[in-house]
C-alpha positions in Angstrom: -10.8 -10.7 -17.9 -11.3 -7.0 -18.6 -8.8 -6.1 -21.2 -8.2 -7.8 -24.6 -5.4 -5.6 -25.9 -1.9 -6.0 -24.7 -0.8 -2.4 -25.1 -1.9 0.6 -23.0 -2.7 3.8 -24.7 -0.5 7.2 -24.6 -2.7 8.6 -22.3 -3.2 5.9 -19.6 -1.4 6.5 -16.2 0.1 3.6 -14.3 -0.7 4.2 -10.5 1.0 2.1 -7.7 0.0 2.0 -4.1 3.3 1.6 -2.5 2.5 0.1 0.8 3.6 -2.5 3.4 1.0 -5.3 4.4 -1.6 -4.7 7.3 -1.7 -0.7 6.5 -4.9 -0.5 5.2 -3.8 -0.3 1.3 -6.9 -2.2 0.3 -9.1 0.1 1.8 -7.1 2.8 0.0 -7.6 0.8 -3.3 -11.4 0.3 -2.8 -11.6 3.9 -2.4 -9.7 5.1 -5.5 -11.6 2.4 -7.5 -14.7 4.2 -6.9 -13.8 6.8 -9.4 -15.3 5.7 -13.2 -11.8 6.5 -14.4 -9.8 3.7 -12.4 -9.4 0.0 -13.3 -7.7 -2.6 -11.2 -5.9 -5.3 -12.4 -7.1 -7.5 -9.8 -10.8 -7.2 -8.5 -10.4 -10.1 -5.9 -9.6 -10.5 -2.2 -6.9 -8.0 -1.4 -6.7 -6.8 -4.9 -3.1 -7.5 -5.6 -1.6 -7.9 -8.9 1.0 -10.2 -7.7 -1.7 -12.9 -7.1 -2.9 -13.1 -10.7 -2.8 -16.7 -11.6 0.1 -16.5 -14.2 1.7 -13.6 -12.2 2.1 -15.5 -8.9 4.8 -17.8 -10.4 7.0 -14.8 -11.2 6.3 -12.6 -8.2 4.7 -14.3 -5.2 7.9 -16.1 -4.6 9.9 -16.5 -1.0 12.5 -13.7 -1.7 9.7 -11.3 -3.1 10.8 -8.9 -0.3 14.5 -9.0 -1.2 15.9 -6.2 -3.2 18.1 -8.7 -5.0 14.9 -10.4 -6.4 14.7 -10.1 -10.4 11.3 -10.3 -11.8 10.4 -10.8 -15.6 8.8 -7.4 -15.7 7.9 -7.4 -19.5 6.1 -10.6 -18.8 4.3 -9.1 -15.8 3.1 -6.2 -17.7 1.8 -8.1 -20.5 -0.2 -10.0 -18.1 -1.7 -7.2 -16.0 -2.7 -5.5 -19.3 -4.9 -8.5 -20.1 -7.0 -7.4 -16.8 -6.5 -3.9 -16.7 -9.2 -2.2 -18.7 -7.3 0.3 -20.8 -10.2 2.4 -21.8 -9.8 3.9 -18.5 -7.3 6.5 -18.1 -5.8 5.1 -14.6 -4.5 1.6 -14.2 -4.1 0.9 -10.6 -1.9 -2.0 -9.0 -1.3 -2.5 -5.4 1.2 -5.2 -4.3 3.0 -4.9 -1.0 6.5 -6.0 -1.9 6.5 -3.4 -4.6 7.7 -0.8 -1.9 11.3 -2.6 -2.3 11.7 -2.1 -6.1 9.7 1.0 -7.4 12.5 2.6 -9.4 12.8 -0.8 -11.3 8.9 -0.9 -11.9 9.1 2.9 -13.1 11.5 1.9 -16.0 8.8 -0.5 -17.4 5.7 1.4 -16.7 5.6 4.9 -18.2 4.4 7.0 -17.1 4.3 5.7 -13.4 2.8 7.5 -10.6 3.3 6.2 -6.9 1.4 6.7 -3.7 3.3 6.2 -0.6 1.2 4.8 2.0 2.0 4.2 5.9 0.6 3.8 9.2 1.3 4.2 13.1 4.2 2.0 13.6 2.8 0.4 16.7 -0.7 -0.1 15.0 1.4 -1.6 12.2 3.2 -3.9 14.4 0.3 -5.1 16.2 -1.2 -6.5 12.8 1.6 -9.2 12.7 1.6 -10.0 16.8 -2.3 -10.1 16.8 -2.2 -12.9 13.9 0.8 -14.7 15.3 3.0 -14.2 12.3 5.8 -12.6 14.3 7.1 -11.8 17.7 6.7 -8.1 18.8 10.6 -7.7 18.3 10.4 -9.2 14.8 7.3 -7.3 13.8 9.0 -4.1 14.9 11.9 -4.9 12.8 9.7 -5.5 9.7 8.1 -2.2 10.1 11.3 -0.4 10.4 12.6 -1.9 7.4 9.2 -0.8 5.6 9.8 2.4 6.7 13.4 2.6 5.4 12.1 1.7 2.2 9.4 4.2 2.2 11.7 6.9 3.1 14.0 6.0 0.2 11.0 5.9 -1.9 9.9 9.5 -1.0 13.6 10.7 -1.7 14.1 9.1 -5.0 10.8 8.8 -6.7 9.1 11.3 -9.2 5.3 11.7 -9.4 4.9 10.8 -5.7 2.5 11.3 -3.2 2.6 10.8 0.6 -0.3 9.6 2.2 -0.6 8.6 6.0 -3.4 6.1 7.0 -4.4 8.5 9.6 -5.1 11.1 7.3 -7.0 9.0 5.1 -9.2 7.9 8.1 -9.3 11.1 10.2 -9.3 13.9 7.5 -10.7 11.8 4.8 -12.1 14.8 2.7 -8.6 16.3 2.7 -6.9 13.3 1.7 -9.3 12.6 -0.9 -8.7 16.3 -2.4 -5.0 15.6 -2.5 -5.4 12.4 -4.2 -7.6 14.4 -6.9 -5.0 17.1 -7.1 -2.3 14.4 -7.6 -4.3 12.5 -10.0 -7.1 15.0 -11.7 -8.6 12.2 -13.3 -9.8 11.0 -10.1 -13.4 12.2 -10.3 -16.2 11.3 -8.1 -14.5 9.4 -5.4 -16.8 8.1 -2.9 -15.6 8.3 0.5 -18.9 7.9 2.3 -19.8 4.3 1.3 -19.5 1.0 3.2 -16.0 -0.7 2.5 -15.6 -4.2 2.0 -11.8 -4.2 2.9 -10.5 -6.6 5.6 -10.0 -5.2 9.1 -9.5 -6.8 12.5 -12.9 -6.2 13.5 -14.0 -8.3 10.5 -16.7 -5.9 9.4 -17.7 -3.8 6.4 -17.2 -0.3 7.5 -17.1 3.2 6.5 -13.7 4.9 6.4 -12.7 4.6 10.0 -9.4 5.0 12.1 -8.7 1.9 13.8 -5.1 2.8 14.9 -6.0 3.6 18.6 -7.8 0.3 19.0 -5.2 -1.8 17.4 -2.7 -0.2 19.8 -4.8 -0.8 22.9 -4.3 -4.5 22.0 -0.6 -4.2 22.8 0.4 -5.6 26.2 3.1 -3.6 28.0 5.5 -6.5 27.5 4.8 -6.1 24.0 5.2 -2.4 23.8 8.5 -2.7 25.7 9.7 -5.3 23.0 8.4 -3.2 20.2 10.5 -0.3 21.5 13.7 -2.2 22.0 13.8 -1.8 18.2 12.2 1.5 17.8 14.3 3.5 20.5 17.5 3.2 18.0 15.0 4.5 14.9 13.6 7.7 16.8 14.6 9.8 13.6 13.2 7.7 11.3 9.7 7.5 13.3 9.8 11.3 13.2 10.4 11.4 9.8 7.0 9.9 9.2 5.4 12.0 12.1 5.5 9.4 14.7 6.8 9.5 18.4 8.0 6.6 20.7 5.2 5.6 23.0 5.8 5.2 26.7 5.6 1.4 27.4 
């Protein structure tokens, strides 16, 4: 346990990475955490605050992806402050279901800053199908729902930065510079190191774009099923800079 004071300092910034699962948010978290001015509330595994011992019963619940879910945010904040090192100016949190309720989060964590993170919708859907968690159709529907939440977040949140996975992995220096412009406290980000975040290759890697390799794992039949969902959401995909694939 890092912190012992249950109240943040006036100069602390609460930073939330808003990202669906399997989009590379753990990599982004590890990158941001290379700054000496950043404290994570969970140093283990996927580094999600929702998985901390006493918080799990409150946040990691069956309906955590529902916009109707009601959480005890004062309790959650108190628990997270036990783990954050408040001597650091940036207190970082990353739990995927946060994408459905950032406006509520902003009311309880001031000042709050949000990084809206997303990736190619075909690579995203592949992550679910490869793990056997969803059919291609169900995976595509989940991706669409996540993109709808993210679009709403972009349009309604204050203090928000949009960051595509592909920019992080292909234009890393530019992405790092945008992160620092958004949060000037992020000094000395080390983006050339080997990162331990999970990836489908199950290897520790430098920042690497795995999008095309993941898409190549999809069969023509899977792409056809995915497109049966994406075809009616062309505008949503285009909002985030993506196009339909030929199946």
